[in-house]
N, C-alpha and C positions, 0 to 999 in steps of 0.2 A: 442847786444841782439839778440838772435835767436828766432824767433816765429815758433812754430811747429803747423801746422793745424791738429787737430784730426778729425777722421772720426767717426761720430755717426750713429748708426743703430737703426731705430725705427721699432718695430714689432707691427703691428696692428692686434689685435685679432678680429675676426668677432663678431659683436654684436649679443647677444643671442636673438632669436626670441621671440616676445611677444606671449601670448596664442592666440589672434586672428590671428596672422601671422602663428603660427603653424597649427591652424585649417584650415586656408585658403590653406596652402601648402599641407596638407594632403588631403583635399577635392579635390584639383586640381589633385593630384596624383590618387585619387580614380576614377575620371572621365575618366582617360586614361586606366584603367584596362580592360582586356579582359573578365572579369567575376568576381564573388565574391564567395569564399568558406566560408560558414558559419558554426559555431559550437556554438550554443546558445540555448536560452530558450525564450518562450513567454507564454502568458496566453490565453487559449481559452474561449469561451463564458460561460462555466460552472465553470470557475475559476481554472480549472486543469492546472498544469504546463506542457507545451509541450517542450520536447527537440528536437532539429532538427540539422541534419548534412547533408548539401546539397550544391551543386554548382549551381549557376545561371549564365548563359551566358549573353552576352550583349543583345541578342534578347529575353530574358525571358525564354529560354529553361532551364529546371531545373531537376535535378535528385538527390535523396538522401533519407534519412530516418527520420521518426518522432517517438517519443517514449514518454511514460509516466512511472512513477516509478513503477506502478503495474505490469510491465512486458509487457505492451501493446506496440506494435510497428507497423509501417506501412512503406511501400515503396512508394515513390512518384515520378511520372514522368510527366513532364509538357512540352507539345509541343506547337507550335503556334496555333494549332487547338483545343486542348482539354487537360484535366487533367485526369490522371489515378492514382488510389490509390489501394494498396493491403495491407490489415491489417490482423493481426492475430485475433483470437476470442476475446482476451482481449481488443483489440482496439475497436471492435464493441460493446463491453459491454456497453460503455458509450452512444452510439448513437442509436443502434438498438439491445438491448439485446435479444429480441424475435427471431431475425434472425442471431445472432452472429455466431452460428455454421455453418449456410449455407453460410454466407458471408466470413468466414475465409479463408484467403490465395487465394482469387480470386480477379481479377482486376475489379474495379468499375469505370465507366466513369463519369467524371465531378461531383464528389461528392459535396454537399453543403459546403459552407465555414466553417461551424461549425464542420464538420467532419474532415477537415484538421487542423483547428486551427491556421493556418498561414495567413498572409495578402496575397493579390493578388500577385502572384509571379512576375508579371511585375513591381511591385513597390519595388522589391528587386534587381534590376539590378544595376550595378555600378553608372550609371547616376542618377537613381531614389534615391538611398541612399545618393549620394552627394547632390542632391537637398534637401532631407529631412534634412541633416545636416546644409546646408548653406542657403537654400532658393535660388531658381533659379534666377541668375542674381543679387543677393544681397549679402550683407555681413553676414546676419543673417538668422536664420530659419524663414520660412513663411514671408519673406519680412522685418523682424525686423532687426534693426542694431545689429551687433555682440556684445555679452556681455560675450564672452568666458573668463574664468579665470582658473588658475591652482588650482586644489583641492588636488593634491597629486602626488607622484611619485611611479612607480612600475617597473617591468620588465616583458617582455613577451618573452618566449623562450630564456631567458638569455640576451635579448636586453633591455637596459634602455629605459624607456618610461615615458611620462607625462600624467597625468589624467586631462582632461579639462572638464569644465561644464559651461553651461550658466544658471544654476539653475534648468533646466529641462532635457536637453539632456546631455549625457555623452559620451566622446570621448577620447580614449586612442591613443596617437600618439607617434611614435618613437622620442626619444629625440635628435637624431642627423641625419644629412642628409644621404640618402634621406628620407624626412619626409613622413612616411607611416602610414595610419590608421591601428591600430592593434585590436581595439575593439570598438563597438558602443553600445549605449543604447538609444533607442527611445521609449518614452512613448506613442507615437501615439496620435490619437484624441479620444475624448470621444466616438465617434461612433465605434471605433475599439475595445473598451473594452466591453466584454460580459456583458449584464445586469444580475442582480442577480436573476430575476424572469422572466418567459416567458411573452412576449408581444404579442399583436395581430399581425396576419400575415401582412406584409407590403403591401402597395398598389403596383401594378405592375409597376407603373410609378415612384415610389420612388427608383430609381436604387441605389443611394448612400447608403441609409439606408439598402437596401436588401443585398448588397455585404458585409457589415461589420457586419451584424447581424449573430449571431452564436449560437451554443449549442441548448437549448430547442426551440429557435425561429425557427430553421430550420425545426423541426418537424411540427410546426404550418404552416409554409409556404408550406411545401410539401403537407399537407393534403388539403390546400386551392388552390393548383394548381399553386403556385408561386415558383417553385423550381429554385434556382439561382445556376448556374454553378460556380465553383471556378475559379477565375482568369480571367474572361472574361466580366465583367460588369464595364464600366467606371464610374468615379465620375460624379456628376451632372454637367450639362453644366455651364461653367464659373467659376467653383470652382477647385482649385488644389486638386489632390488626396492626402488625408491625409497620413502622414508618417506611415509606418507599425510599430506596437508595438512589439519590440523585444529587447533582450540584447544578444549580440553575439560577439565572436571573428571573425575577418574578415581577409582574406588574398587573394592575387591574385593567381588564379590557373595558372599553366603553360599551355602551348599550348596542351600538351598531356592530361591533366585533362579536359580541355574544350572539346577536341575531344572525350574523353571517355564519358563525360556527354551527348554530342549530340548523340553518337552511342547507348548508353543505352536507351535514350528516343526513338530513332528511332526503336530500337529492340522491345521495349515494345509496342510502338504504332502500329507497323506492325503486331506483333503476336497477338495483342488483338483487332483486328478490330471489333469483335463482342461484345466487352465488353459493358454491358448495364449500363445506369444511375441507381443510387441508387433508384430513385423513381419507376423504373420498377422492380428492384430486390425485393423490399419489398412491392410492391402493393398487396392489398388484392384481388387476382384474383379468389380465391374461397370464397364463403360466405355461410357457411353451418349452418343450424339450425336443431336441433333434438327435436322431440316431442314424448314423451312416454305416452301411455294411458293404465291404468290398473284399474280394478274394484274389488269390494269385491269378495273374493274367498273362497269357502267352499269345494272344491274338492281336491283330492290329488295333482293334478297339476294345477298351476295357470298361465294363459297366460297374455301377455302384447303385445301391438302393438307399434312399433317404426316407425316413419315417418321421413325420412331424406330428406331435400330440399337443393338445391344449387342455390342461387340467384346470384352467381358470374359469371365471364366471362370465367373461365377455368374449365375443368373437375376436379372433386374432387375424389381422390382415397384414401381409407383408410380402417379402421376397425371400425365397430359398436360394442361397448362393453356395455353390460348391466349387472348391479350388483343389488342384492337384498338379504338381510338376509344372507350375507356371501357367496352367490352363484354367479357364473357368467354364467347365462343361455344362454347368446348370446355373441359370440366373432367371428364375421363373416366379411370377407372382402366385400367391396361394392364400386362400382363406380357410381357417379352421374353426369350426363352431365350438362352443364350450363342451368339453368332454369328448370331442371328436379327434380324428386323426386323418392325415393325408400321406399317401405314399407316392414318391416320385422316383424316376430313374435318371441317372446322369451317365453319359458316355464320354470317355476321354480317349485321346490318341495315345497309343503305347509308345513311349519315348525311349525305351531301352534299346541300345545299339544291338545289331544282329549278333546272336549267340551269347549275349550277356544278360545277367539278371541284376536289376537295380531296385533298391527300396524306394518307395514313394509314400508321401503322407497326404491322405485325403483329409479335407476339412470342410465342414458344412455349418451354416448359420442361418437362422431365421431372422431376417433383417426387417425391423419395423421402423420406418422413417420417423414416426411420431415418438418413438422411444429413443432410438439411437442417433437421431439427427439426419441431416440431408447430405451425407458424404459417404456414399457406398464405397468409394476408393479407399477411404480410411478403414472401413470395416474389412475389406479384402486384405489390406496391408497387415492388419492385426491377425487375421486368420492365417496368413502366410507365416507369421512368426510363431503360431501355435496356440494363440488364445482361443479358448472355447467360450464364445461370447454369450451363449445361452445358459451358461452355468454361473453360479454365484462367484463374486469376488470375496474371498474370506468367508465370513458368515453372513454376507448381505444377500438380499433377494436378487433374483437374476434380472429380469427384463426392466423393471422400473428403476433400476439403479444405474443403468448404463446410458445416460444421455451423451450427447456429443462431447461436452467438456470432459467427461470421464474417459471416453475413448481417446481424446486428444492427449490426456495425461498418460494413459497407458502407452500411447504411441511415442511420446517424448522420452519416456523412461526405458524404452526398448529399441531405440532407433539404431543401435549398433548390432542388434541381433540379425544375423544373416545366414545364408546357406552354409557357411563354414563354421558357424558356431557349434560347439560340441553339444550333444544331447543333454549331458549333465549340466552344463552352464545354462543352456536354454531352459531346462526344467526349473532350475533354481531361480533364475531371473524372473521368469513368468510368475512363479509362485510368490516370490518376495514382493514383486511390483504389485501384483493383485492384492496382496494383504496390505501393503502400504496404502494403496488408494482406498481400500475398504476402511482402514483405520482413520485416514484423514476425513472421510465422510462421517464416520461415527463420532469422531472427536470434534467436529465442527471446524476443522482447520483446512478444508479443501481449498478454499478461495486463495489464501496467500501462497500455498504450495503450488497450485496451478499457475498462478502468475509468475512464480519463480522458475518453474520448470518448463512451462509452455511458452509464455509470452516473452521471456528474456533469454532462456538457455544459459543463465549465468550461475547455476548451481553446480558446484564441483563435487564429484563423487569419486571416492577411491575404489574403483573396480567393484567386483562382486561382493567383497567384504563390506564396502560402503553401502551398497544396496541392502544388504542384510541388516546393517546398523540402522538404516532408515526405517525398515520394517519394525525393528524392536523399539526404536525411539517413538514412532507414531502410535504405538499401541497404547500409550498412556502419556498424555500431554498435560502439563500444568499450564496455568495462566501465563507464567513467565515464558514457557516454551512457545506459546501461541503469539505472545507479543514479540518475542525475538524473531519468530518466523515472519511476522508481518514486516518487521524492520529489515530483515534479510531481503524481502520482496522489494521494499522501497529502494534499498541499495542497488539491487540487481537492475531495476528499471533505470537507474542512473548510470548503468554501465559497469558496476563493480562485480567482480567475481567473488563468490562467497562460498563458505562451507558451513552447512547447517545439518545437524542430525547425524553426522558421521565424522570419522577421524580424518584430519588433514595430513597428508603424506607428501612433503615437498619432493619435487622431481629430483631423482638422484640421491635421495636420503633414505635411510632405513628407519628413521625416527618418525613417530606419529604424534600429532598434537590434537587433543580433544577439548573443546570448549563450547560454551553456548553458541558462539558465532565467531568465525574467522573471516575477516574482510581481507581477501588476498590482494585486492587492488589498493586499498587504503592502508594495508599492513597494520591491522589492529586485531587484537583478541578481546572479545567482549563477553563479560559475565553479567547477565541481566536478571534482576529480581523484581517481581511485581508485588507490591505491598498494599493490602487493604485494611491493615490494622492501625495501631497507634504509633507514636514516635519511637517507642522502644523497638517495635518491629522494623522500622526504618533503619535504626542504628545497627540492630543485629544482622539484618540482611546486607547492609553495607560492609560490615565486618566479615561476613561470610564470603561475599564477592571478592574482597581483598585477599582473604585467605586462599580462595580457589585460584586466583591469579598468581599466587606465590608457589603453587604446587608444581610438581614435575610433569612433563608431558602435556602442558597446557598452552604456553606461550612460545611460538616459534622464534628463533633468533631474529632480531631486528624489528619485531612487532611491538607496537605500543600496547599497554595494558589499560583497558577501559572497564571501570566498574559502573554499572548503570542501574539506578534504582527508579523503578517506574511506579510512582505513587498514584493509586486510583483516585479519580476526582471525588469519589464519595468515601475515601478512607477516613478512619476515625482520628487521624492525626491532623493537627492544625497546619502541618507542613503542606497538606494536599492543596490548599488554596493560597499558598505563599508565593510571592514573586521572588526574583533573584535577590533583591536587597534584604527581604525578610529571611530568606534561606541563609544568607551569609551571616546574619546576626544569630540565628538559631544554631548554626553549625559552630560558632564560637562558643556558645553556651554548652553545646553538647561535646565540645572538644574533639571534633572529628579529625583534627590535625594529628592526633596520636596514632592514626592509622597510616601516616605518611612514610614512616621509616621502614624500608624493606632491606633485605640482605643485598648489599652491593648497589643500592640506589633507591629511588622512590618506589613505594609499594604499588603505585599506580601512576599512569600518565594523565588520565582524565577521569573525573568522577562526574557522571551525568545524573541529574535528578529531574524527572518528569513530573511537573505539577500543573495545576489548573487555576491560576489566579484569575480573578474577574477582570474582564476587559473594560474599555471605557463605558460600555452600556451595561456592565454587570454580568455579561455572559462569560462563563468560564472559558479561558483560552489555554489550550495545551501549550506548554512552554518547556523547553529543554534548557536547563541551566547547567553550565559546564564549569567545574572547578578544578584547579590544579593544586598540588601541594604548595607551590609558591604562594598562592593566594590564601590557602587555609593557614599557612604558617606566618603570613605577613600581618603586620599591625598597621599597614598603610590605610589611610582613610579614603583616598581617591581611588575608586575601582575602575577608572576610565580604561586603563590598559588591559585589565582583565576582561572587561566587557568586550573590548574590540577583539581580543584574542579568542574569546568565546564565539563571536560571530564568524571569525575566520574558520574556527573548528567546525561550526555548523554548516558553513558553505561547503566543506569537504565531506561531512559525515551525516548531515540531516537533509536528505533530498527534498522532503516536503517543505522545509523552511527555505531552502535555496530557491525552489521554484516559485515560492510566494514572494520572494524579495529580489531575485536576479533573473536576467535573461541568460540563455545558455552560454554566451561568450563572456560572462562575468560582469556585464554592465548591470547597474542597478535599475530595478523597475521604476523607482522614484528616488531622486536625490534628496528628497525631503524626509524620507522614512528614518525614524530613529528607533532604538531599542534600549530600554533602561537609560534613556537620556543621551545616548551616544549614536551619532549618525552611522549608517551602514558604511563600511569601508569600501573603497575601490579595490577591485581584485585583479590579480595577475597570476600567472603560473610560475612555479619554481622549477628547479631542475629535476624534480621527481614527478612533475606534472600535477602537483597539488596547488590548490588556491592559496595565495598569501596576500597580505595587504600590499597594494601597489606602493604605498608610502613607506614600506619597511626599508627599502633601499633607495638611494638616489637614482634618478632616471637619466639615461643617455639621451642625446637629442632625438626628438621624435621624427616621424617620417616626413619627407618632402616629396610631394607627388606632382607630376605634370598635370595639365588640365585634362579632364575626363573626355575621352572620345566615345561617342555612342556608336555601337555596332548593332544595328537593328535586325530583326528576324528576316527582313526582306532579302538580305544578302545570303541567306541559306539556300544553296542551289540543290542540295540533296534532300529529296522528299522524305527518305527514310530517316535521316538525321533530324529533320523537322518534327516528324512524328514522335521520335524518341524524346526529344527535348520537351515537346508538349506533354507527354506522359509524365516526365520527371517534374515538370512545373505543376501538373495536377496533383502529383503525390505530395509535393511540398505544401500546396494549399490545403490538402486533406490533413496533413500533419499539423499545420498551423491552426486550422479550424478546431481540431480536437484539443490542442494545447490551450487555446483560448476558452473553449467551452469548459474544459476541466478547471481552469483557473477561476472562471466565473462561478462555477458550481461550488468550488471550495470556499469562496467568499460569501456566497448566499445559496444555501442548499434548499432552494425552493423546488417545487414540483416542476415548474416551467423550465428552470435552469437544468434540472436533472434530465428532463425529456430532451432538451437541446443537446446535452452532453451525450445521451444515449444515441441520438440520431447521428451525431458526429462520430461516435465510436463504431456504430454499425457500418457507416460509410467507410471508415478507415479500415476495418477488418475486411470489407469487401474488396478494397483496392490493394491493401498491403498485407492482409493475412495477420499472422502473429508477429510480424516484424516489430520490434520495440519502437515506440514513438519517442525518438530522441533527436538531438541536434544533427545527427548524420544524414537525416532525410532532407532538411533544407540545405545542408552543405553540399549535397550531391548536385543540386541545381547549379551552383556556382562552378563546381568542378566539371560538370558536363558542358556548361556553356563555354568554358575555356577550351576543353579538349575537342569538342565537336563543331565549334563555330568560330570563336574569336581568334584562336591561334592559327587555324588553317586559313582564315580569311585575312588576317593582318600580317602573318608571317608565313607566306607560301613556302612549301618545301620543308618546314620545320619537322624534325624527326623526334618522335616521342621516345624518351628514355625511361624505362621502368625503374621505379625506386623501391628499395627494400621496405618491407612492412615493419612498423614498430608498434608496440602496445599503445592503443588508443590514438594512433597517428601522431604521437608526440615526438619531438626532436627530429622532425623531417619536414622538408618542403612539400607543398601540395603536388606540384608537377615540375618536370624538368625536360627541356628540349635542346636539341642541337640545331642551330640555324645553318643556312647554306654556306656562310663564310666561316663556320667553325665556332662561332660565338655560342656560349651556353646561355639559355634563357630559363630563369626561374619564374614560376607562376604561383602567385598567391591567389587562390580562388575563394570567393566569398558569396554567401547567400545575400538576398536583397537587404536584409536587416542587419548585416554584420559589417564590422569595421576592423582595421588592423589592430590586433591585440598586443598586449604587453606580457613579458615573461622575464624571469631572472636569466641573466646572461651566463655564459660559460667562458672558460679560458681567461683572457685578460679582461673580460667584461663580467666576471663572476660576482662582483660586488655592485653591479648596476642592474636596473631594469631596462630591457631593450624592447623596442617595438618592431613588429613586422614591417617590412618594406624599407629597412635601414641596413647600412653596411654592418653595424654592430650585431644585428639579428642574423645576417648571413654568416658572419664569423662564428656566432654562437652555435648555429646548426652544424656548421662544418666541424666544430670542436666536438659536438655530440656524436657525429658520425665517426670521427677518429676513435672515440672511446669504445665504440662497438666493433672496431676493426678485428680484434682477436676472435670474436664469435661470428662476425659477418665480414669476411674479406671484401665483399662488394661494397660495403659501406666505406671501408678504407680507401678503395680505389676511386670511388666517386668523390670522396672528401679531397683526395689529392688533385683530381681534375678540377674541382670547383675552386680550390685554393690557387691553383696555377692560373685559371681563367681570371679570377679576381685580381691577382697580382699583375696581370698583363693587360688589363682593360678589356678582356674578352668575356665579360659576364654582364648580363642585363637582368633586371628584376621588375616584373610587371604585376599589376593588380587587376584581376578580372572580377567584376562584381555583377552578378545577374540582376536584371530588373524584375520588379514585381508586376507580373501580368495576370495574376490570379491563376486560373486553371490553364492558361495558355502561355507558351514561351514568348517573352517580350524582348529578347535580346539582352545585351549587357553593355557595361562601360569598361573602357581600358585606360589605365593610367600606368606611368612608369615611375619607379622610385629612383631618387638620386642617391647613388652609392659611391660616387667618386667626387 
């Protein structure tokens, strides 16, 4: 017998690390980093979401950018000695709206913490973040034993990673050696979260409270003389510095990046040696009072005496403007030294009819362009309405609080005040508006309200009672209130009429409806809650929103009910960093479906949850996930339909998401874009002018068009029309340039992109003022090309037929003409980048999608006009004429599409649609 000894080989696989071991290894790696590069988000004291992109070296030296969604951005440079910040005007709108224009694009030294919105930068070094994650010298945060567990798996820049949590902190770590931190989410301490309402100024000895207090509190501290510099106040003795509140991708910068950071900070620090603290830049150095004295006058000329005093510490230089009875009898430059006064005389013409006595109101103001802006006509207009512009708004200081944006808001909120307004209504309105604006400034909410009331004019207010409600509402705003106001501004910029801060009273109804937000255009009632706590807080606030939507006097008839839970990026719940799939799983565990049953139907139509899951590079991406009761109650595994429905909902109700993914006419920015694994749907309009999936219904045959005929600008015989079309073309380019600059800035909020965006915005406002930048500006080029050039040129003698106006221009043709032989000519006018769109049909085509330039589309619009006949007889008459013409072959349908000539008019193309 032969025995053969076999050789056996054992392969020992390394044991997979446990979550605590992964966290420990990643934290150890972090401590050895030369610095940290951040790309993340945080929440400032006003509840605004701040994006930040910056590198922090081991010694706390830091350089980078801050941004808000409104287009606000700032450059930040932190040296061991001081902090410097340079923001654009939108950045300062939140903190110092009265001085925003003066502060824009200039460096400010050691701004208060609330202006920056970030934690002390020395608490964002590699060692400090490692301490926050692990607890210095311990296994767990703040000295507690480690309780890290894995909550999911992901990938960052294509690298597999594991998501760890201890129930509060979140930590994304590479799944294989070397174990590196890729993303962190720290909820911070209660002290680092901004309070929802202003608090008393902190005691100077309360250093820890002062350094973390932000937003409105900074204004209180400054006026009390307790200005805190950012990043240079230690925590209270014997206490560890609280973790900074943030959610961010993290990576180790290479040596060149650290050197670049240090050099950038040194460059800024050296070149801005004279940069002043914010407290000095906005201090009320002039304190001007104006007193006007006039008496009964029976002579042809009536005098008045104006006394100007300056109780400030700096000379006051400006213009004294006096108005009375439509006259400006005095418009004189004057300088008043500190502690001095000047007396001037104004003489006006007596406008009383012979033998009659009439009351007149004299008004005087000391106008400083450096304070009130470069629009004296605006100042005169406000004076004429009764505003005393050298007196405080509410309890605010006078001169330094009334920059041009403040005056523009006062103007927008009193535009209907005129000579026939009763003294009682005038006095009440001016008082309530002044207090409202003062409240908005103090509460750090001026920026979105200004956008809503001035830039869009889409805020609906129910008379004087509504103005009074706004004053009361703005006196004390929660984070939820501010977030809702920002969303209202987003909706308004997209053309939606909204009600915020006051009761909605439908026309012709005695009932009133009060909610966090009423979207009148989208027919939605929204109750919104901001959550910075744990999962229990999310569930409780969701239940509260559902309960409020079920109350009386909240939801108008026919409106959808929307419960919106806005989870802070650094909230202490694991839901804060969850994507849609993870949320759906958690909601099953939490049994949120139990809130679906309401009296007479679902308790809500849509539940929206705002979270910040990490994107492909680990950077938190704000995401709105929309759930319906059908989904929460369903046991279906395939979420494809729900995800597509969610994207259609967001196309209608999330303007920021829509602009990121679609062109104004519903075309996708890219056919390759997906969300949660589902391609973006093609969009079309339904019969309520809402976006729906084009694939929801079968399509009627598409448009058949003749060959395009070019109509060049050389055939324009009228110089005046040519000049008009050139101006409209220039406006279109201005609009497109701003849209492109804003889109580029949203994708990459760099200083260079921000400056390009600001330049485009400045040019836009110079050319178009406060006109909202939306699709109507490019569309006007196509409409004007048709009316003033192509139709007169190609159809001589065509008579323009005015068409009734409809909401948003829906359910109506662009233009209609009658030709010499009696034929009716329908014109579809398009901007250079637009094509014939699709919509849901009406009448016999109601179950189809129909395209512009087809017979089916013509019949759909005729049907829509018939439906309006009872309220608009002219619609009915035109519908009858169009139907008769269509039936007898006397109707033609043409497409006029303007050419893109940049700032100059380049002509258009003409095509005819086949409708027979």
